[in-house]
C-alpha positions as CSV (number, residue, x, y, z in Angstrom):
1,M,171.1,99.4,81.4
2,S,168.0,99.6,83.5
3,T,165.4,96.8,83.9
4,S,162.7,98.8,81.9
5,L,165.0,99.2,78.9
6,V,165.9,95.5,79.0
7,L,162.2,94.7,79.0
8,A,161.7,96.9,76.0
9,A,164.6,95.3,74.2
10,V,163.3,91.8,75.0
11,W,159.8,92.9,73.8
12,A,161.4,94.1,70.5
13,L,163.3,90.8,70.1
14,V,160.2,88.7,70.7
15,A,158.2,90.9,68.3
16,N,160.8,90.3,65.6
17,V,160.9,86.5,66.2
18,L,157.1,86.4,66.1
19,A,157.1,88.2,62.8
20,M,159.3,85.5,61.3
21,T,157.0,82.7,62.2
22,P,154.1,81.6,59.9
23,S,150.6,82.7,60.9
24,R,147.2,82.0,59.5
25,D,145.6,85.2,60.8
26,H,148.3,87.5,59.4
27,H,149.9,87.9,62.9
28,W,146.9,89.8,64.4
29,R,146.7,87.5,67.5
30,N,150.4,88.1,68.0
31,A,149.8,91.9,67.6
32,Y,147.2,91.9,70.3
33,V,149.5,90.1,72.7
34,L,152.4,92.4,71.9
35,I,150.2,95.5,72.4
36,A,148.9,94.2,75.8
37,A,152.5,93.5,76.9
38,G,154.0,96.7,75.4
39,I,151.7,99.3,77.0
40,P,152.9,98.6,80.5
41,I,156.5,98.4,79.3
42,V,156.2,101.8,77.6
43,G,154.7,103.2,80.8
44,L,157.5,101.8,82.9
45,V,160.2,103.2,80.6
46,T,158.5,106.6,80.7
47,W,158.3,106.5,84.5
48,T,161.9,105.5,85.0
49,H,163.6,107.5,82.1
50,G,161.3,110.4,81.4
51,P,159.0,111.3,78.5
52,W,161.6,111.6,75.8
53,I,162.9,108.1,76.1
54,G,159.3,106.9,76.6
55,M,158.4,108.5,73.3
56,L,161.4,106.9,71.6
57,V,160.3,103.4,72.9
58,L,156.7,104.1,71.8
59,A,157.9,105.1,68.3
60,A,159.9,101.9,68.1
61,G,156.9,99.9,69.1
62,M,154.7,101.7,66.6
63,S,157.2,101.0,63.9
64,V,157.1,97.3,64.7
65,L,153.3,97.2,64.9
66,R,152.6,99.6,62.0
67,W,149.5,97.9,60.6
68,P,147.4,98.1,63.9
69,V,148.5,101.8,64.1
70,I,147.4,102.4,60.5
71,Y,144.0,100.7,61.0
72,L,143.6,102.7,64.2
73,G,144.2,105.9,62.3
74,R,141.8,105.0,59.6
75,W,139.1,104.1,62.2
76,I,139.6,107.4,64.0
77,R,139.5,109.3,60.8
78,R,136.3,107.5,59.7
79,I,134.7,108.2,63.1
80,T,135.6,111.9,63.2
81,L,134.5,112.7,59.6
82,R,130.9,111.6,60.1
């Protein structure tokens, strides 16, 4: 297993552990940190393994961070429908 896939697996493990901890801000601070750490990891996976594996890792990350993705979609829809 390559280093980039190990980093992606560690990111997923950390994301799941953070989801189990209590949070007063509904885990938004954790989401920002995970997004900031996850973007370079997805780029590294895409660079080393190609776009298909990169898209699979991106989809896995989006399934973990589904509420930021939902709010981003709502924001884009609100901006484009003006």
